[in-house]
C-alpha positions in Angstrom: 60.4 11.3 1.5 58.1 8.3 2.1 55.1 10.4 1.3 56.7 11.5 -2.0 57.5 7.9 -2.9 53.9 6.9 -2.0 52.5 9.7 -4.2 54.8 8.7 -7.0 53.5 5.1 -6.9 49.9 6.4 -7.0 50.6 8.6 -10.0 52.4 5.7 -11.8 49.3 3.6 -11.1 47.0 6.3 -12.5 49.2 6.6 -15.6 49.2 2.8 -16.2 45.4 2.8 -15.7 44.9 5.7 -18.2 47.1 4.1 -20.8 45.3 0.7 -20.4 42.0 2.5 -20.9 43.3 4.2 -24.0 44.4 0.8 -25.4 40.9 -0.6 -24.6 39.2 2.3 -26.4 41.5 1.8 -29.4 40.6 -1.9 -29.6 36.9 -1.1 -29.2 37.1 1.5 -31.9 38.7 -0.9 -34.4 35.5 -3.0 -34.7 33.4 0.1 -34.9 35.7 1.5 -37.6 35.2 -1.6 -39.6 31.4 -1.0 -39.6 32.0 2.7 -40.3 34.2 1.8 -43.3 31.9 -0.9 -44.8 31.2 -0.8 -48.5 28.6 -3.0 -50.1 29.6 -5.8 -52.5 27.0 -6.1 -55.3 26.2 -9.3 -57.1 24.7 -9.4 -60.6 21.8 -11.7 -61.4 20.3 -12.6 -64.8 17.2 -14.5 -65.7 17.1 -14.3 -69.5 20.1 -15.8 -71.2 20.9 -14.8 -74.0 19.0 -11.6 -73.5 20.0 -10.6 -70.0 19.3 -6.9 -70.3 15.5 -7.4 -70.0 15.7 -9.5 -66.8 18.6 -8.7 -64.6 19.1 -7.3 -61.1 21.7 -6.7 -58.4 21.7 -7.7 -54.8 24.1 -6.9 -51.9 26.1 -10.1 -51.4 28.3 -8.9 -48.6 30.5 -6.0 -47.6 34.1 -5.0 -47.8 36.2 -2.6 -45.8 37.2 0.7 -47.3 40.8 0.9 -46.1 41.0 4.7 -46.4 37.9 5.2 -44.4 39.0 2.6 -41.8 42.4 4.3 -41.5 40.8 7.7 -41.2 38.5 6.4 -38.5 41.2 4.8 -36.3 43.3 8.0 -36.7 40.3 10.1 -35.6 40.0 8.1 -32.3 43.6 8.6 -31.4 44.4 12.0 -32.9 41.0 13.8 -33.3 40.1 16.0 -36.3 37.1 15.4 -38.5 35.2 12.2 -39.2 32.5 12.8 -41.8 29.3 10.8 -42.0 29.2 8.1 -44.7 26.2 7.0 -46.5 25.8 4.7 -49.5 23.5 5.9 -52.3 20.4 4.1 -53.1 20.7 3.3 -56.8 17.7 4.2 -59.0 16.0 1.7 -61.3 14.1 -1.5 -61.1 17.2 -3.7 -61.2 18.4 -2.1 -58.0 15.2 -2.4 -55.9 16.3 -5.5 -54.1 19.4 -3.7 -52.7 17.5 -0.8 -51.0 16.7 -2.5 -47.7 20.3 -3.8 -47.5 21.7 -0.4 -48.2 19.4 1.3 -45.7 20.4 -1.2 -43.0 24.1 -0.7 -43.8 23.6 3.1 -43.7 21.9 2.8 -40.3 24.8 0.7 -39.0 27.3 3.2 -40.3 25.5 6.1 -38.6 25.3 4.2 -35.3 28.9 3.3 -35.5 29.9 6.9 -36.1 28.0 8.1 -33.0 29.7 5.4 -30.9 33.1 6.3 -32.4 32.6 10.0 -31.5 31.7 8.9 -27.9 34.9 6.8 -27.8 36.9 9.8 -29.0 35.6 11.9 -26.1 36.6 9.1 -23.6 40.0 8.9 -25.3 40.5 12.6 -24.9 39.6 12.3 -21.2 42.1 9.4 -20.7 44.8 11.4 -22.5 44.2 14.3 -20.1 44.5 12.0 -17.2 47.7 10.4 -18.6 49.3 13.8 -19.2 48.4 15.0 -15.7 49.9 11.8 -14.2 53.1 12.2 -16.3 53.4 15.8 -15.1 53.0 14.7 -11.5 55.4 11.9 -11.9 58.1 14.2 -13.3 57.4 16.7 -10.5 57.7 14.0 -7.8 60.8 12.5 -9.3 62.5 15.9 -9.3 61.5 16.5 -5.7 62.8 13.1 -4.7 66.0 13.6 -6.6 66.4 17.1 -4.9 65.9 15.6 -1.5 68.4 12.8 -2.2 70.9 15.4 -3.4 70.5 17.1 0.0 71.2 13.9 1.7 67.7 13.0 2.8 67.1 9.2 2.5 64.3 7.0 3.9 
């Protein structure tokens, strides 16, 4: 009976550790998902008032989070499925030239975040397997302990 209780404690510790690792992965994925879901914010510039159309351009002034892509990403880490690569299009034309380096940099960050998210998904799957195995062992051990107690064996 003591051995069963000791094994039960070990399995409960394994379950707690696996669940803690899963929460850590989810927290880590949140910041990567923000990078994955980043959309550029463009700012319009004009050097020719009142005739702006001859001398105007756009720059990337920041980024915002695409809530649908962010939600899809965080769900992917927990539930699996598909997570498609994202890339922002380089806009043609002279008035977009200043944005190209910013968009290339953003696209590189998104691609790197996607690779890291996919690696985190693999870790999450492994932790889920460990947690499921621990739950199964806990249920088995509790049943064995209950059966022994029903037979009058106590320690």
